[in-house]
Structure formats: structure tokens, C-alpha cells
C-alpha positions in Angstrom: -26.3 -19.4 -63.1 -25.8 -16.6 -65.6 -29.1 -15.4 -65.3 -29.4 -15.3 -61.5 -25.6 -13.4 -61.4 -27.4 -10.6 -63.9 -30.5 -10.3 -61.9 -28.3 -10.1 -58.6 -26.0 -7.3 -60.5 -29.4 -5.1 -61.5 -30.7 -5.2 -57.9 -27.3 -4.1 -56.7 -27.0 -1.2 -59.2 -30.5 -0.3 -58.7 -29.8 0.4 -55.1 -26.9 2.2 -55.3 -26.9 6.0 -54.1 -25.9 8.9 -55.7 -26.0 12.6 -55.0 -24.6 16.0 -56.5 -24.1 19.6 -55.2 -23.5 22.6 -57.2 -23.2 25.7 -55.2 -22.1 29.1 -56.2 -21.2 31.8 -53.9 -21.2 36.0 -54.5 -20.5 38.7 -52.8 -23.4 41.4 -52.7 -22.6 44.5 -50.8 -19.7 43.1 -48.9 -21.7 40.0 -47.7 -21.2 36.3 -48.6 -24.4 35.0 -50.1 -25.8 31.8 -52.2 -26.0 32.8 -55.7 -27.0 29.1 -57.1 -27.7 26.0 -55.1 -28.5 22.5 -56.9 -28.9 19.4 -55.0 -29.7 15.9 -56.4 -30.0 12.5 -54.8 -28.7 11.9 -51.3 -26.8 15.0 -51.0 -27.6 18.2 -49.2 -26.1 21.3 -48.3 -27.1 23.4 -45.4 -26.2 27.3 -44.3 -26.4 27.9 -40.7 -25.0 31.4 -40.8 -27.5 32.2 -43.9 -25.1 35.0 -44.7 -22.0 36.3 -43.6 -19.5 39.4 -44.4 -16.4 37.4 -43.7 -17.3 33.8 -45.0 -20.6 31.9 -45.6 -20.4 28.6 -43.6 -22.0 25.4 -45.5 -22.6 22.0 -43.9 -22.8 18.8 -46.7 -25.3 16.4 -45.4 -25.3 12.9 -46.8 -28.9 11.7 -46.4 -27.7 8.3 -47.3 -25.9 7.8 -44.2 -22.6 6.8 -45.8 -20.8 5.2 -49.0 -20.6 2.0 -50.3 -19.1 0.2 -53.7 -21.0 1.6 -56.5 -22.2 4.8 -55.2 -21.3 7.9 -57.2 -21.2 11.4 -55.4 -20.0 15.0 -56.9 -19.4 18.3 -55.3 -18.8 21.4 -57.1 -18.1 24.8 -55.4 -17.5 27.8 -56.9 -16.7 31.2 -54.9 -17.2 34.5 -56.7 -14.8 37.4 -56.6 -14.6 38.8 -52.8 -16.7 36.2 -51.4 -15.9 33.6 -48.7 -17.0 30.1 -48.3 -16.2 27.8 -45.4 -17.7 24.2 -45.8 -17.6 21.3 -43.7 -19.5 18.0 -43.1 -22.4 17.0 -40.7 -20.5 14.3 -39.6 -17.7 12.0 -40.5 -18.2 10.6 -43.7 -18.2 6.5 -43.8 -17.1 4.5 -46.5 -18.3 1.0 -46.5 -16.8 -2.4 -48.2 -17.4 -3.2 -51.6 -18.1 -6.3 -53.1 -16.0 -4.9 -56.5 -17.0 -1.6 -57.7 -15.5 1.8 -56.6 -17.3 4.3 -54.5 -16.6 7.3 -56.5 -16.3 11.0 -55.4 -15.5 13.9 -57.5 -14.7 17.4 -56.2 -14.2 20.2 -58.1 -13.5 23.8 -56.3 -13.2 27.3 -58.0 -12.1 29.9 -56.3 -12.0 33.6 -58.0 -9.6 36.4 -57.5 -10.2 37.8 -54.0 -12.2 35.1 -52.8 -11.4 32.5 -50.1 -12.4 29.0 -49.6 -11.8 26.8 -46.6 -12.8 23.1 -47.6 -12.9 21.6 -44.2 -14.9 18.5 -44.3 -14.9 16.2 -41.2 -12.6 12.7 -41.6 -13.7 10.2 -43.9 -13.5 6.7 -42.2 -12.9 3.6 -44.3 -14.2 0.1 -43.3 -12.6 -3.1 -44.3 -12.6 -3.9 -48.0 -13.4 -0.7 -49.0 -13.0 0.7 -52.7 -12.9 4.2 -53.0 -11.7 6.5 -55.6 -11.8 10.0 -55.3 -10.5 13.1 -57.5 -10.2 16.7 -56.0 -9.6 19.5 -58.9 -9.3 22.9 -57.8 -8.8 26.1 -60.0 -7.5 29.0 -58.7 -7.7 32.8 -60.2 -4.7 35.0 -59.0 -5.4 36.3 -55.8 -7.4 33.8 -54.4 -7.3 32.2 -51.2 -7.5 28.4 -50.5 -7.2 26.1 -47.8 -8.1 22.2 -48.0 -7.8 19.6 -45.2 -8.7 16.2 -45.9 -8.7 13.3 -43.2 -8.9 9.8 -43.5 -8.9 7.3 -40.6 -8.5 3.5 -41.6 -11.0 1.8 -39.3 -12.6 2.9 -36.0 -10.2 2.3 -32.9 -12.8 2.1 -30.5 -14.8 -0.6 -32.3 -11.8 -2.4 -32.6 -12.0 -2.2 -36.4 -9.1 -2.6 -39.0 -9.1 -2.1 -42.5 -7.1 -5.1 -43.7 -7.8 -5.2 -47.3 -9.0 -2.6 -49.7 -8.2 -0.1 -52.3 -8.0 3.5 -51.9 -7.4 5.8 -54.8 -6.8 9.7 -54.0 -5.9 12.2 -56.5 -5.1 15.7 -56.2 -5.0 18.5 -59.0 -4.4 22.3 -58.3 -4.1 24.8 -61.0 -3.4 28.6 -60.6 -4.5 30.5 -63.8 -4.6 27.1 -65.7 -1.1 26.3 -64.7 -0.8 23.3 -62.8 0.9 24.1 -59.3 0.2 20.8 -57.6 -0.4 17.2 -58.6 -0.2 14.0 -56.4 -2.0 10.5 -56.3 -2.1 8.5 -53.4 -2.7 4.8 -53.9 -3.3 2.1 -51.5 -4.2 -1.6 -52.7 -4.6 -4.8 -51.3 -3.0 -5.4 -47.7 -4.0 -1.7 -46.6 -3.0 -3.0 -42.6 0.3 -4.3 -43.9 1.2 -0.9 -45.7 0.1 1.3 -42.7 2.7 -0.6 -40.6 5.6 0.2 -43.0 7.7 3.3 -41.5 7.8 5.2 -44.9 4.0 5.0 -45.1 2.1 5.4 -41.9 4.8 3.9 -39.0 1.6 1.9 -37.9 -0.5 5.0 -37.6 -4.3 4.4 -38.8 -5.4 8.1 -39.3 -3.5 10.7 -41.9 -4.3 13.7 -43.3 -2.8 16.6 -45.7 -3.4 20.4 -45.5 -3.0 22.6 -48.4 -2.9 26.6 -48.1 -2.5 28.6 -51.0 -1.2 31.3 -50.8 1.2 29.9 -48.4 5.2 30.5 -47.0 7.8 29.8 -44.8 5.6 32.0 -42.1 3.0 29.4 -42.0 5.8 26.7 -41.9 7.2 28.1 -38.9 3.9 28.3 -37.1 3.1 24.6 -37.6 6.6 23.6 -36.8 6.4 25.7 -33.5 3.5 23.5 -32.3 4.9 20.3 -33.2 5.9 19.0 -29.9 2.3 19.7 -29.0 0.6 17.2 -31.3 -0.2 13.4 -30.3 1.1 12.4 -33.9 3.6 13.4 -36.3 3.3 16.2 -38.5 5.6 17.9 -41.4 5.0 21.0 -43.4 6.8 22.5 -46.2 6.3 25.7 -48.5 7.4 26.0 -52.1 5.7 26.8 -55.4 3.6 29.8 -53.6 1.6 27.1 -51.5 2.3 25.3 -48.1 1.6 21.7 -47.5 1.5 19.8 -44.0 0.9 16.1 -43.8 -0.2 14.3 -40.4 -0.2 10.7 -39.2 -1.6 9.7 -35.7 -2.5 6.5 -33.9 -6.2 7.0 -34.1 -8.9 9.6 -35.4 -9.6 11.4 -32.0 -5.7 12.4 -32.0 -6.0 13.3 -35.5 -8.8 15.7 -35.4 -7.0 17.4 -32.5 -3.5 17.8 -34.2 -5.4 18.7 -37.7 -7.1 21.5 -35.7 -4.2 22.8 -34.3 -2.7 22.8 -37.8 -5.0 24.7 -39.4 -5.3 27.1 -36.9 -1.6 27.6 -37.0 -1.8 28.2 -41.1 -3.9 31.1 -40.4 -7.4 29.6 -40.7 -9.4 31.5 -38.0 -12.8 30.2 -38.8 -12.8 26.2 -37.6 -16.3 25.0 -38.5 -18.2 24.5 -35.1 -18.8 21.2 -35.9 -15.3 20.3 -35.6 -15.2 21.6 -32.1 -18.2 19.2 -30.9 
């Protein structure tokens, strides 16, 4: 039995997916261009607008068709001085069930002085018995501009799916000139569906999102609050420490996407990815 278990573990490990992207964008004569692109494993990055004076568009493609337990993915994005980059994904990322190991996703974002990065992937959809460990580490230089929007949907409502049990570990760290200015860790373990029903967690919502903007101030907060009544779900927003942060919760992914687009626009992002609008 032990020998068979060892063989099964080896087969499982041999079939796990991995992927890595490392992208550096630089400004040349006022135009944002690719300076370095590295792709490995299942991840690819494509550039629908080639080069742009305002912001280079990058679309991440996962050729594995999703992620599952034991998969390992890493994304590094670096935006040089004076350059702009808008990143999204070709589709919503699906994280499937795990028999034990975590799905690991490590994201590193580096933004130089005078540079602007919009990290706007489509939503992450979690399946029952998922185990996702995600880290987002951001390094900013004074004078940098950043907006990060991450949405998580627990099951596909249209398919009657729920995430009854699983694990979500989501850690964010943002540093400005080496100083930590934002840190949070979200952890949902075991009976996720029950936890989402709690009013202090999601009040029975199954779709959540966080939007972080730097620099951010009360002007952006007021703009988000002004659209609050038009949103299908709940939206909360505040500003401190030179940044603005919005939280969203909705009854399903479709409602969340509409609300998220409105919030990101209200916070001053003029260049929503075309794939968000399809």
C-alpha cells in the first residue's frame, strides 16, 4: 500500500502545472515598450497594442486552462521610469479542487518613479475544496502610480456551484521607498460557505473584491461613495497613508464585475481593459 501511495504521489507531482512570467516595461522617446519578456511553463503574455504613449497593454494567458492543487505560478512585473503598463488576463482564472497541496500564486509588482501600473486581472473563480495560497508584493518608488483590483468569486452561481469547504490564503504587502505602507492577510479555512454567510464576512455574498490605489486621497473616496447607490452590491472605501482602498461584496460574479468597473473608473482609472467590457 505504501509503495502504491508513493507511485500515486509521483504521478500527481509529474502532472502538476507551473508557469512564470517576468516582464519589464521601459519608456523610449515617450512610448511604453517591452524591454524584457520571459515566459516559462503554462503562462504566456501577449500585447494587443504593441506599444503606447500612455500605457502598454499586457494580457496574461494560462495555457493550462486553470490551476489546481500542487500547481506553482509566478508573475513579476516591472515598470520603468516614465512608462505605463495595464495588465489583465485573457479570461477569469479558475482554481480547481485540491486533494491536499496548495495552489501557489506569487505576484511581484515593481513601479518606478513617474511610472504607472494598472493591475486589473479578471476575476478568480474558486471551486469547492480549493486550496489557494496567493501573495502580492508591491514595491513603489516615490512618484509612482498604482492601481490593483483583485476579485474572487466563490463558485459559479449560474452553474449552481458553491464552495462549501476549502482554504484561501491571500497576503498583500506594499512598500514605498522600502517602507511598508500597506499589509493585510485574508484567510478563510474549512467551512467557507458558512463563513461567507456571516454578516461581518460577506453577509451571504459569494463575490468579493479589493481595489487599492496609490496615490489615493479623499477625492477618490468621495467619487466612489457618490456611485454607491448605483452598485448592485455593497461598497466601502477609505483613504489613509497616501493610499485609497475599496472593498466590494456582491451576490454573484456578474454583479461584482459591473460594480468593480464602476469603482475602478471612479478612482480615476481611464483605461479599463477591453476584455473587461466583453
